N, CA, C, O and the ligand as a Tripos MOL2 file, in Angstrom:
@<TRIPOS>MOLECULE
protein
  253   251    64     0     0
PROTEIN
NO_CHARGES

@<TRIPOS>ATOM
      1 N          -2.3760  -13.5350   -9.8160 N.3       1 MET1
      2 CA         -2.7780  -12.8000   -8.6010 C.3       1 MET1
      3 C          -1.5780  -12.0280   -8.0600 C.2       1 MET1
      4 O          -0.4800  -12.5690   -7.9310 O.2       1 MET1
      5 N          -1.8080  -10.7560   -7.7480 N.am      2 MET2
      6 CA         -0.7500   -9.9310   -7.1770 C.3       2 MET2
      7 C          -1.0750   -9.6850   -5.6990 C.2       2 MET2
      8 O          -2.2410   -9.6640   -5.3030 O.2       2 MET2
      9 N          -0.0400   -9.5030   -4.9030 N.am      3 LYS3
     10 CA         -0.3060   -9.1720   -3.4990 C.3       3 LYS3
     11 C           0.7640   -8.2500   -2.9400 C.2       3 LYS3
     12 O           1.9000   -8.2110   -3.4110 O.2       3 LYS3
     13 N           0.3550   -7.5130   -1.9210 N.am      4 LEU4
     14 CA          1.2400   -6.5520   -1.2770 C.3       4 LEU4
     15 C           0.8910   -6.5040    0.2060 C.2       4 LEU4
     16 O          -0.2500   -6.2440    0.5870 O.2       4 LEU4
     17 N           1.9000   -6.7590    1.0280 N.am      5 SER5
     18 CA          1.6860   -6.7590    2.4710 C.3       5 SER5
     19 C           1.8620   -5.3580    3.0390 C.2       5 SER5
     20 O           2.7880   -4.6360    2.6690 O.2       5 SER5
     21 N           0.9620   -4.9850    3.9420 N.am      6 CYS6
     22 CA          1.0450   -3.6710    4.5750 C.3       6 CYS6
     23 C           2.3440   -3.5670    5.3760 C.2       6 CYS6
     24 O           2.9410   -2.4940    5.4640 O.2       6 CYS6
     25 N           2.7740   -4.6770    5.9550 N.am      7 ARG7
     26 CA          4.0030   -4.7000    6.7400 C.3       7 ARG7
     27 C           5.2100   -4.2670    5.8890 C.2       7 ARG7
     28 O           6.1350   -3.6240    6.3840 O.2       7 ARG7
     29 N           5.1780   -4.6330    4.6100 N.am      8 ASP8
     30 CA          6.2720   -4.2440    3.7080 C.3       8 ASP8
     31 C           6.3270   -2.7370    3.4930 C.2       8 ASP8
     32 O           7.3380   -2.2040    3.0360 O.2       8 ASP8
     33 N           5.2370   -2.0570    3.8230 N.am      9 MET9
     34 CA          5.1950   -0.6090    3.6600 C.3       9 MET9
     35 C           5.6930    0.1000    4.9200 C.2       9 MET9
     36 O           5.6570    1.3270    5.0060 O.2       9 MET9
     37 N           6.1600   -0.6880    5.9020 N.am     10 GLY10
     38 CA          6.7440   -0.0840    7.0910 C.3      10 GLY10
     39 C           5.8030    0.0130    8.2720 C.2      10 GLY10
     40 O           6.1020    0.6970    9.2500 O.2      10 GLY10
     41 N           4.6720   -0.6640    8.1930 N.am     11 THR11
     42 CA          3.7350   -0.6400    9.3070 C.3      11 THR11
     43 C           3.8500   -1.9320   10.1060 C.2      11 THR11
     44 O           4.5180   -2.8740    9.6790 O.2      11 THR11
     45 N           3.1970   -1.9780   11.2710 N.am     12 ASP12
     46 CA          3.1120   -3.2010   12.0480 C.3      12 ASP12
     47 C           1.6720   -3.6920   11.9300 C.2      12 ASP12
     48 O           0.8990   -3.6380   12.8860 O.2      12 ASP12
     49 N           1.3370   -4.1650   10.7540 N.am     13 CYS13
     50 CA         -0.0610   -4.4300   10.4070 C.3      13 CYS13
     51 C          -0.1100   -5.6840    9.5430 C.2      13 CYS13
     52 O           0.7480   -5.8730    8.6810 O.2      13 CYS13
     53 N          -1.1020   -6.5390    9.7620 N.am     14 ASP14
     54 CA         -1.1660   -7.8230    9.0630 C.3      14 ASP14
     55 C          -1.9870   -7.7830    7.7750 C.2      14 ASP14
     56 O          -2.1860   -8.8140    7.1330 O.2      14 ASP14
     57 N          -2.4580   -6.6090    7.3990 N.am     15 PHE15
     58 CA         -3.2740   -6.5150    6.1850 C.3      15 PHE15
     59 C          -2.4540   -6.8670    4.9400 C.2      15 PHE15
     60 O          -1.3040   -6.4520    4.8000 O.2      15 PHE15
     61 N          -3.0680   -7.6400    4.0430 N.am     16 VAL16
     62 CA         -2.4460   -7.9370    2.7530 C.3      16 VAL16
     63 C          -3.4500   -7.6120    1.6580 C.2      16 VAL16
     64 O          -4.5570   -8.1500    1.6360 O.2      16 VAL16
     65 N          -3.0580   -6.7330    0.7560 N.am     17 ALA17
     66 CA         -3.9220   -6.3780   -0.3770 C.3      17 ALA17
     67 C          -3.6680   -7.3670   -1.5000 C.2      17 ALA17
     68 O          -2.5190   -7.6660   -1.8240 O.2      17 ALA17
     69 N          -4.7440   -7.8780   -2.0980 N.am     18 LYS18
     70 CA         -4.6110   -8.8180   -3.2080 C.3      18 LYS18
     71 C          -5.4860   -8.3810   -4.3620 C.2      18 LYS18
     72 O          -6.5380   -7.7730   -4.1650 O.2      18 LYS18
     73 N          -5.0440   -8.6940   -5.5680 N.am     19 GLY19
     74 CA         -5.8540   -8.3540   -6.7270 C.3      19 GLY19
     75 C          -5.3040   -8.9840   -7.9780 C.2      19 GLY19
     76 O          -4.2220   -9.5700   -7.9690 O.2      19 GLY19
     77 N          -6.0490   -8.8640   -9.0540 N.am     20 GLU20
     78 CA         -5.6340   -9.4400  -10.3250 C.3      20 GLU20
     79 C          -4.5550   -8.5970  -10.9990 C.2      20 GLU20
     80 O          -3.7190   -9.1200  -11.7360 O.2      20 GLU20
     81 N          -4.5780   -7.3030  -10.7450 N.am     21 THR21
     82 CA         -3.6140   -6.4060  -11.3800 C.3      21 THR21
     83 C          -2.9320   -5.5430  -10.3220 C.2      21 THR21
     84 O          -3.4390   -5.3810   -9.2110 O.2      21 THR21
     85 N          -1.7740   -4.9920  -10.6870 N.am     22 ALA22
     86 CA         -1.0380   -4.1070   -9.7780 C.3      22 ALA22
     87 C          -1.9090   -2.9110   -9.3990 C.2      22 ALA22
     88 O          -1.9000   -2.4670   -8.2510 O.2      22 ALA22
     89 N          -2.6490   -2.4000  -10.3600 N.am     23 GLN23
     90 CA         -3.5190   -1.2460  -10.1230 C.3      23 GLN23
     91 C          -4.5630   -1.5580   -9.0430 C.2      23 GLN23
     92 O          -4.8140   -0.7560   -8.1430 O.2      23 GLN23
     93 N          -5.1600   -2.7460   -9.1620 N.am     24 GLU24
     94 CA         -6.1880   -3.1460   -8.2090 C.3      24 GLU24
     95 C          -5.5970   -3.2620   -6.7960 C.2      24 GLU24
     96 O          -6.2080   -2.8310   -5.8180 O.2      24 GLU24
     97 N          -4.4010   -3.8500   -6.7100 N.am     25 VAL25
     98 CA         -3.7430   -4.0090   -5.4120 C.3      25 VAL25
     99 C          -3.4330   -2.6440   -4.7980 C.2      25 VAL25
    100 O          -3.6360   -2.4380   -3.6010 O.2      25 VAL25
    101 N          -2.9460   -1.7230   -5.6100 N.am     26 LYS26
    102 CA         -2.6030   -0.3910   -5.1030 C.3      26 LYS26
    103 C          -3.8520    0.3470   -4.6270 C.2      26 LYS26
    104 O          -3.8220    1.0380   -3.6090 O.2      26 LYS26
    105 N          -4.9510    0.1970   -5.3720 N.am     27 GLU27
    106 CA         -6.2000    0.8480   -4.9530 C.3      27 GLU27
    107 C          -6.6670    0.2950   -3.6080 C.2      27 GLU27
    108 O          -7.1130    1.0440   -2.7380 O.2      27 GLU27
    109 N          -6.5580   -1.0320   -3.4500 N.am     28 LYS28
    110 CA         -6.9750   -1.6490   -2.1820 C.3      28 LYS28
    111 C          -6.0700   -1.2010   -1.0400 C.2      28 LYS28
    112 O          -6.5390   -0.9510    0.0700 O.2      28 LYS28
    113 N          -4.7630   -1.0980   -1.3200 N.am     29 MET29
    114 CA         -3.8290   -0.6720   -0.2730 C.3      29 MET29
    115 C          -4.0870    0.7740    0.1180 C.2      29 MET29
    116 O          -4.0320    1.1150    1.3000 O.2      29 MET29
    117 N          -4.3670    1.6240   -0.8580 N.am     30 MET30
    118 CA         -4.6490    3.0290   -0.5490 C.3      30 MET30
    119 C          -5.9400    3.1540    0.2600 C.2      30 MET30
    120 O          -6.0120    3.9460    1.1990 O.2      30 MET30
    121 N          -6.9510    2.3780   -0.1020 N.am     31 ALA31
    122 CA         -8.2200    2.4130    0.6300 C.3      31 ALA31
    123 C          -8.0040    1.9490    2.0620 C.2      31 ALA31
    124 O          -8.5490    2.5250    3.0030 O.2      31 ALA31
    125 N          -7.1970    0.8930    2.2170 N.am     32 HIS32
    126 CA         -6.8740    0.3810    3.5510 C.3      32 HIS32
    127 C          -6.0900    1.4250    4.3550 C.2      32 HIS32
    128 O          -6.3890    1.6670    5.5240 O.2      32 HIS32
    129 N          -5.1040    2.0280    3.7310 N.am     33 ALA33
    130 CA         -4.2780    3.0220    4.4220 C.3      33 ALA33
    131 C          -5.1170    4.2180    4.8550 C.2      33 ALA33
    132 O          -4.9580    4.7300    5.9630 O.2      33 ALA33
    133 N          -6.0100    4.6590    3.9730 N.am     34 ASN34
    134 CA         -6.8620    5.8010    4.3120 C.3      34 ASN34
    135 C          -7.8280    5.4680    5.4510 C.2      34 ASN34
    136 O          -8.2150    6.3490    6.2190 O.2      34 ASN34
    137 N          -8.2130    4.1960    5.5570 N.am     35 ALA35
    138 CA         -9.1500    3.7860    6.5980 C.3      35 ALA35
    139 C          -8.4330    3.4860    7.9140 C.2      35 ALA35
    140 O          -8.8450    3.9580    8.9740 O.2      35 ALA35
    141 N          -7.3530    2.6930    7.8390 N.am     36 ASP36
    142 CA         -6.7120    2.1900    9.0520 C.3      36 ASP36
    143 C          -5.4430    2.9260    9.4620 C.2      36 ASP36
    144 O          -4.9990    2.8100   10.6040 O.2      36 ASP36
    145 N          -4.8700    3.6640    8.5580 N.am     37 HIS37
    146 CA         -3.6320    4.3930    8.8750 C.3      37 HIS37
    147 C          -3.8020    5.8770    8.5830 C.2      37 HIS37
    148 O          -2.9220    6.5340    8.0270 O.2      37 HIS37
    149 N          -4.9600    6.3760    8.9770 N.am     38 MET38
    150 CA         -5.3190    7.7630    8.6740 C.3      38 MET38
    151 C          -4.2960    8.7590    9.2410 C.2      38 MET38
    152 O          -3.9500    9.7490    8.5960 O.2      38 MET38
    153 N          -3.8220    8.4750   10.4590 N.am     39 ASP39
    154 CA         -2.8490    9.3800   11.0810 C.3      39 ASP39
    155 C          -1.5710    9.4730   10.2720 C.2      39 ASP39
    156 O          -0.9900   10.5480   10.1210 O.2      39 ASP39
    157 N          -1.1330    8.3160    9.7470 N.am     40 MET40
    158 CA          0.0760    8.2850    8.9290 C.3      40 MET40
    159 C          -0.1540    9.0210    7.6040 C.2      40 MET40
    160 O           0.6950    9.7890    7.1510 O.2      40 MET40
    161 N          -1.3130    8.7720    6.9960 N.am     41 MET41
    162 CA         -1.6040    9.3500    5.6880 C.3      41 MET41
    163 C          -1.7290   10.8700    5.7440 C.2      41 MET41
    164 O          -1.2460   11.5740    4.8580 O.2      41 MET41
    165 N          -2.3770   11.3650    6.7880 N.am     42 LYS42
    166 CA         -2.6410   12.7980    6.8280 C.3      42 LYS42
    167 C          -1.3670   13.6150    7.0630 C.2      42 LYS42
    168 O          -1.3250   14.8120    6.7790 O.2      42 LYS42
    169 N          -0.3200   12.9440    7.5920 N.am     43 ASN43
    170 CA          0.9420   13.6380    7.8130 C.3      43 ASN43
    171 C           1.8930   13.5400    6.6250 C.2      43 ASN43
    172 O           2.9950   14.0880    6.6650 O.2      43 ASN43
    173 N           1.4760   12.8520    5.5760 N.am     44 MET44
    174 CA          2.3560   12.6560    4.4300 C.3      44 MET44
    175 C           2.2150   13.7820    3.4130 C.2      44 MET44
    176 O           1.1120   14.2380    3.1120 O.2      44 MET44
    177 N           3.3570   14.2170    2.8950 N.am     45 SER45
    178 CA          3.3390   15.2160    1.8310 C.3      45 SER45
    179 C           3.0570   14.5100    0.4950 C.2      45 SER45
    180 O           3.0810   13.2810    0.4210 O.2      45 SER45
    181 N           2.7950   15.2800   -0.5360 N.am     46 GLU46
    182 CA          2.5530   14.6900   -1.8600 C.3      46 GLU46
    183 C           3.7820   13.9000   -2.3280 C.2      46 GLU46
    184 O           3.6550   12.8430   -2.9460 O.2      46 GLU46
    185 N           4.9740   14.4310   -2.0220 N.am     47 ASP47
    186 CA          6.2120   13.7370   -2.3830 C.3      47 ASP47
    187 C           6.3100   12.3820   -1.6980 C.2      47 ASP47
    188 O           6.6740   11.3790   -2.3120 O.2      47 ASP47
    189 N           5.9780   12.3780   -0.4130 N.am     48 GLU48
    190 CA          6.0450   11.1280    0.3490 C.3      48 GLU48
    191 C           5.0280   10.1150   -0.1660 C.2      48 GLU48
    192 O           5.2970    8.9140   -0.1920 O.2      48 GLU48
    193 N           3.8660   10.6020   -0.5720 N.am     49 LYS49
    194 CA          2.8570    9.7020   -1.1370 C.3      49 LYS49
    195 C           3.3360    9.1130   -2.4610 C.2      49 LYS49
    196 O           3.1020    7.9400   -2.7550 O.2      49 LYS49
    197 N           4.0100    9.9450   -3.2560 N.am     50 ALA50
    198 CA          4.5580    9.4610   -4.5310 C.3      50 ALA50
    199 C           5.6090    8.3830   -4.2690 C.2      50 ALA50
    200 O           5.6630    7.3750   -4.9740 O.2      50 ALA50
    201 N           6.4470    8.6040   -3.2450 N.am     51 ASP51
    202 CA          7.4400    7.5960   -2.8650 C.3      51 ASP51
    203 C           6.7660    6.2990   -2.4240 C.2      51 ASP51
    204 O           7.2360    5.2020   -2.7270 O.2      51 ASP51
    205 N           5.6710    6.4480   -1.7140 N.am     52 MET52
    206 CA          4.9570    5.2700   -1.2360 C.3      52 MET52
    207 C           4.3900    4.4610   -2.4050 C.2      52 MET52
    208 O           4.4300    3.2310   -2.3960 O.2      52 MET52
    209 N           3.8620    5.1690   -3.4130 N.am     53 MET53
    210 CA          3.3380    4.4810   -4.5860 C.3      53 MET53
    211 C           4.4510    3.6980   -5.2930 C.2      53 MET53
    212 O           4.2400    2.5890   -5.7830 O.2      53 MET53
    213 N           5.6410    4.3100   -5.3320 N.am     54 LYS54
    214 CA          6.7890    3.6520   -5.9550 C.3      54 LYS54
    215 C           7.1760    2.4030   -5.1640 C.2      54 LYS54
    216 O           7.4810    1.3530   -5.7310 O.2      54 LYS54
    217 N           7.1550    2.5480   -3.8480 N.am     55 LYS55
    218 CA          7.5060    1.4360   -2.9690 C.3      55 LYS55
    219 C           6.5020    0.2790   -3.1430 C.2      55 LYS55
    220 O           6.8730   -0.8940   -3.0860 O.2      55 LYS55
    221 N           5.2520    0.6300   -3.3510 N.am     56 MET56
    222 CA          4.2370   -0.4030   -3.5780 C.3      56 MET56
    223 C           4.5860   -1.2380   -4.8000 C.2      56 MET56
    224 O           4.4650   -2.4630   -4.7800 O.2      56 MET56
    225 N           5.0190   -0.5690   -5.8640 N.am     57 ASP57
    226 CA          5.4020   -1.2940   -7.0860 C.3      57 ASP57
    227 C           6.5860   -2.2190   -6.8280 C.2      57 ASP57
    228 O           6.6500   -3.3360   -7.3420 O.2      57 ASP57
    229 N           7.5330   -1.7190   -6.0090 N.am     58 GLU58
    230 CA          8.7380   -2.5090   -5.7300 C.3      58 GLU58
    231 C           8.4460   -3.7250   -4.8540 C.2      58 GLU58
    232 O           9.0280   -4.7930   -5.0400 O.2      58 GLU58
    233 N           7.5350   -3.5440   -3.8960 N.am     59 LYS59
    234 CA          7.2780   -4.6070   -2.9190 C.3      59 LYS59
    235 C           6.2210   -5.6020   -3.3750 C.2      59 LYS59
    236 O           6.0770   -6.6690   -2.7780 O.2      59 LYS59
    237 N           5.4940   -5.2700   -4.4120 N.am     60 MET60
    238 CA          4.4210   -6.1180   -4.8540 C.3      60 MET60
    239 C           4.9470   -7.4580   -5.3660 C.2      60 MET60
    240 O           5.9700   -7.5140   -6.0480 O.2      60 MET60
    241 N           4.2400   -8.5280   -5.0310 N.am     61 MET61
    242 CA          4.6520   -9.8580   -5.4860 C.3      61 MET61
    243 C           3.5150  -10.5270   -6.2340 C.2      61 MET61
    244 O           2.3400  -10.3330   -5.9250 O.2      61 MET61
    245 N           3.8930  -11.3140   -7.2200 N.am     62 SER62
    246 CA          2.8610  -12.0890   -7.9090 C.3      62 SER62
    247 C           2.9100  -13.5210   -7.3850 C.2      62 SER62
    248 O           3.9800  -14.0370   -7.0610 O.2      62 SER62
    249 N           1.7610  -14.1480   -7.3070 N.am     63 GLU63
    250 CA          1.7110  -15.5370   -6.8340 C.3      63 GLU63
    251 C           0.8200  -16.3670   -7.7350 C.2      63 GLU63
    252 O           0.6500  -17.5640   -7.5020 O.2      63 GLU63
    253 ZN         -2.2070   -1.6740    7.3830 Zn       64 ZN64
@<TRIPOS>BOND
     1     1     2 1
     2     2     3 1
     3     3     4 2
     4     3     5 am
     5     5     6 1
     6     6     7 1
     7     7     8 2
     8     7     9 am
     9     9    10 1
    10    10    11 1
    11    11    12 2
    12    11    13 am
    13    13    14 1
    14    14    15 1
    15    15    16 2
    16    15    17 am
    17    17    18 1
    18    18    19 1
    19    19    20 2
    20    19    21 am
    21    21    22 1
    22    22    23 1
    23    23    24 2
    24    23    25 am
    25    25    26 1
    26    26    27 1
    27    27    28 2
    28    27    29 am
    29    29    30 1
    30    30    31 1
    31    31    32 2
    32    31    33 am
    33    33    34 1
    34    34    35 1
    35    35    36 2
    36    35    37 am
    37    37    38 1
    38    38    39 1
    39    39    40 2
    40    39    41 am
    41    41    42 1
    42    42    43 1
    43    43    44 2
    44    43    45 am
    45    45    46 1
    46    46    47 1
    47    47    48 2
    48    47    49 am
    49    49    50 1
    50    50    51 1
    51    51    52 2
    52    51    53 am
    53    53    54 1
    54    54    55 1
    55    55    56 2
    56    55    57 am
    57    57    58 1
    58    58    59 1
    59    59    60 2
    60    59    61 am
    61    61    62 1
    62    62    63 1
    63    63    64 2
    64    63    65 am
    65    65    66 1
    66    66    67 1
    67    67    68 2
    68    67    69 am
    69    69    70 1
    70    70    71 1
    71    71    72 2
    72    71    73 am
    73    73    74 1
    74    74    75 1
    75    75    76 2
    76    75    77 am
    77    77    78 1
    78    78    79 1
    79    79    80 2
    80    79    81 am
    81    81    82 1
    82    82    83 1
    83    83    84 2
    84    83    85 am
    85    85    86 1
    86    86    87 1
    87    87    88 2
    88    87    89 am
    89    89    90 1
    90    90    91 1
    91    91    92 2
    92    91    93 am
    93    93    94 1
    94    94    95 1
    95    95    96 2
    96    95    97 am
    97    97    98 1
    98    98    99 1
    99    99   100 2
   100    99   101 am
   101   101   102 1
   102   102   103 1
   103   103   104 2
   104   103   105 am
   105   105   106 1
   106   106   107 1
   107   107   108 2
   108   107   109 am
   109   109   110 1
   110   110   111 1
   111   111   112 2
   112   111   113 am
   113   113   114 1
   114   114   115 1
   115   115   116 2
   116   115   117 am
   117   117   118 1
   118   118   119 1
   119   119   120 2
   120   119   121 am
   121   121   122 1
   122   122   123 1
   123   123   124 2
   124   123   125 am
   125   125   126 1
   126   126   127 1
   127   127   128 2
   128   127   129 am
   129   129   130 1
   130   130   131 1
   131   131   132 2
   132   131   133 am
   133   133   134 1
   134   134   135 1
   135   135   136 2
   136   135   137 am
   137   137   138 1
   138   138   139 1
   139   139   140 2
   140   139   141 am
   141   141   142 1
   142   142   143 1
   143   143   144 2
   144   143   145 am
   145   145   146 1
   146   146   147 1
   147   147   148 2
   148   147   149 am
   149   149   150 1
   150   150   151 1
   151   151   152 2
   152   151   153 am
   153   153   154 1
   154   154   155 1
   155   155   156 2
   156   155   157 am
   157   157   158 1
   158   158   159 1
   159   159   160 2
   160   159   161 am
   161   161   162 1
   162   162   163 1
   163   163   164 2
   164   163   165 am
   165   165   166 1
   166   166   167 1
   167   167   168 2
   168   167   169 am
   169   169   170 1
   170   170   171 1
   171   171   172 2
   172   171   173 am
   173   173   174 1
   174   174   175 1
   175   175   176 2
   176   175   177 am
   177   177   178 1
   178   178   179 1
   179   179   180 2
   180   179   181 am
   181   181   182 1
   182   182   183 1
   183   183   184 2
   184   183   185 am
   185   185   186 1
   186   186   187 1
   187   187   188 2
   188   187   189 am
   189   189   190 1
   190   190   191 1
   191   191   192 2
   192   191   193 am
   193   193   194 1
   194   194   195 1
   195   195   196 2
   196   195   197 am
   197   197   198 1
   198   198   199 1
   199   199   200 2
   200   199   201 am
   201   201   202 1
   202   202   203 1
   203   203   204 2
   204   203   205 am
   205   205   206 1
   206   206   207 1
   207   207   208 2
   208   207   209 am
   209   209   210 1
   210   210   211 1
   211   211   212 2
   212   211   213 am
   213   213   214 1
   214   214   215 1
   215   215   216 2
   216   215   217 am
   217   217   218 1
   218   218   219 1
   219   219   220 2
   220   219   221 am
   221   221   222 1
   222   222   223 1
   223   223   224 2
   224   223   225 am
   225   225   226 1
   226   226   227 1
   227   227   228 2
   228   227   229 am
   229   229   230 1
   230   230   231 1
   231   231   232 2
   232   231   233 am
   233   233   234 1
   234   234   235 1
   235   235   236 2
   236   235   237 am
   237   237   238 1
   238   238   239 1
   239   239   240 2
   240   239   241 am
   241   241   242 1
   242   242   243 1
   243   243   244 2
   244   243   245 am
   245   245   246 1
   246   246   247 1
   247   247   248 2
   248   247   249 am
   249   249   250 1
   250   250   251 1
   251   251   252 2
@<TRIPOS>SUBSTRUCTURE
     1 MET1         2 RESIDUE 1 A MET
     2 MET2         6 RESIDUE 1 A MET
     3 LYS3        10 RESIDUE 1 A LYS
     4 LEU4        14 RESIDUE 1 A LEU
     5 SER5        18 RESIDUE 1 A SER
     6 CYS6        22 RESIDUE 1 A CYS
     7 ARG7        26 RESIDUE 1 A ARG
     8 ASP8        30 RESIDUE 1 A ASP
     9 MET9        34 RESIDUE 1 A MET
    10 GLY10       38 RESIDUE 1 A GLY
    11 THR11       42 RESIDUE 1 A THR
    12 ASP12       46 RESIDUE 1 A ASP
    13 CYS13       50 RESIDUE 1 A CYS
    14 ASP14       54 RESIDUE 1 A ASP
    15 PHE15       58 RESIDUE 1 A PHE
    16 VAL16       62 RESIDUE 1 A VAL
    17 ALA17       66 RESIDUE 1 A ALA
    18 LYS18       70 RESIDUE 1 A LYS
    19 GLY19       74 RESIDUE 1 A GLY
    20 GLU20       78 RESIDUE 1 A GLU
    21 THR21       82 RESIDUE 1 A THR
    22 ALA22       86 RESIDUE 1 A ALA
    23 GLN23       90 RESIDUE 1 A GLN
    24 GLU24       94 RESIDUE 1 A GLU
    25 VAL25       98 RESIDUE 1 A VAL
    26 LYS26      102 RESIDUE 1 A LYS
    27 GLU27      106 RESIDUE 1 A GLU
    28 LYS28      110 RESIDUE 1 A LYS
    29 MET29      114 RESIDUE 1 A MET
    30 MET30      118 RESIDUE 1 A MET
    31 ALA31      122 RESIDUE 1 A ALA
    32 HIS32      126 RESIDUE 1 A HIS
    33 ALA33      130 RESIDUE 1 A ALA
    34 ASN34      134 RESIDUE 1 A ASN
    35 ALA35      138 RESIDUE 1 A ALA
    36 ASP36      142 RESIDUE 1 A ASP
    37 HIS37      146 RESIDUE 1 A HIS
    38 MET38      150 RESIDUE 1 A MET
    39 ASP39      154 RESIDUE 1 A ASP
    40 MET40      158 RESIDUE 1 A MET
    41 MET41      162 RESIDUE 1 A MET
    42 LYS42      166 RESIDUE 1 A LYS
    43 ASN43      170 RESIDUE 1 A ASN
    44 MET44      174 RESIDUE 1 A MET
    45 SER45      178 RESIDUE 1 A SER
    46 GLU46      182 RESIDUE 1 A GLU
    47 ASP47      186 RESIDUE 1 A ASP
    48 GLU48      190 RESIDUE 1 A GLU
    49 LYS49      194 RESIDUE 1 A LYS
    50 ALA50      198 RESIDUE 1 A ALA
    51 ASP51      202 RESIDUE 1 A ASP
    52 MET52      206 RESIDUE 1 A MET
    53 MET53      210 RESIDUE 1 A MET
    54 LYS54      214 RESIDUE 1 A LYS
    55 LYS55      218 RESIDUE 1 A LYS
    56 MET56      222 RESIDUE 1 A MET
    57 ASP57      226 RESIDUE 1 A ASP
    58 GLU58      230 RESIDUE 1 A GLU
    59 LYS59      234 RESIDUE 1 A LYS
    60 MET60      238 RESIDUE 1 A MET
    61 MET61      242 RESIDUE 1 A MET
    62 SER62      246 RESIDUE 1 A SER
    63 GLU63      250 RESIDUE 1 A GLU
    64 ZN64       253 GROUP 0 **** ****
C-alpha cells in the first residue's frame, strides 16, 4: 500500500491519498486537488504542475 499526505504537498489539509500503486495514489491526489484545492490548481503553470508530480513521487511512502 502506498500513501501520500496532502500536507506534504504544502497544504494545511488532512487528506491522505492511498492506493496499491504510485500511479493510483497520484490519480487520487490529483482528483482531490482538483476538487478541494481548485484555487491553487488553477493558478499553477504546466511547469509547476510537473514539479508537483515530481514532489508526489518524492513524498510518497509505502506502508
Ligand atoms: Zn488537500
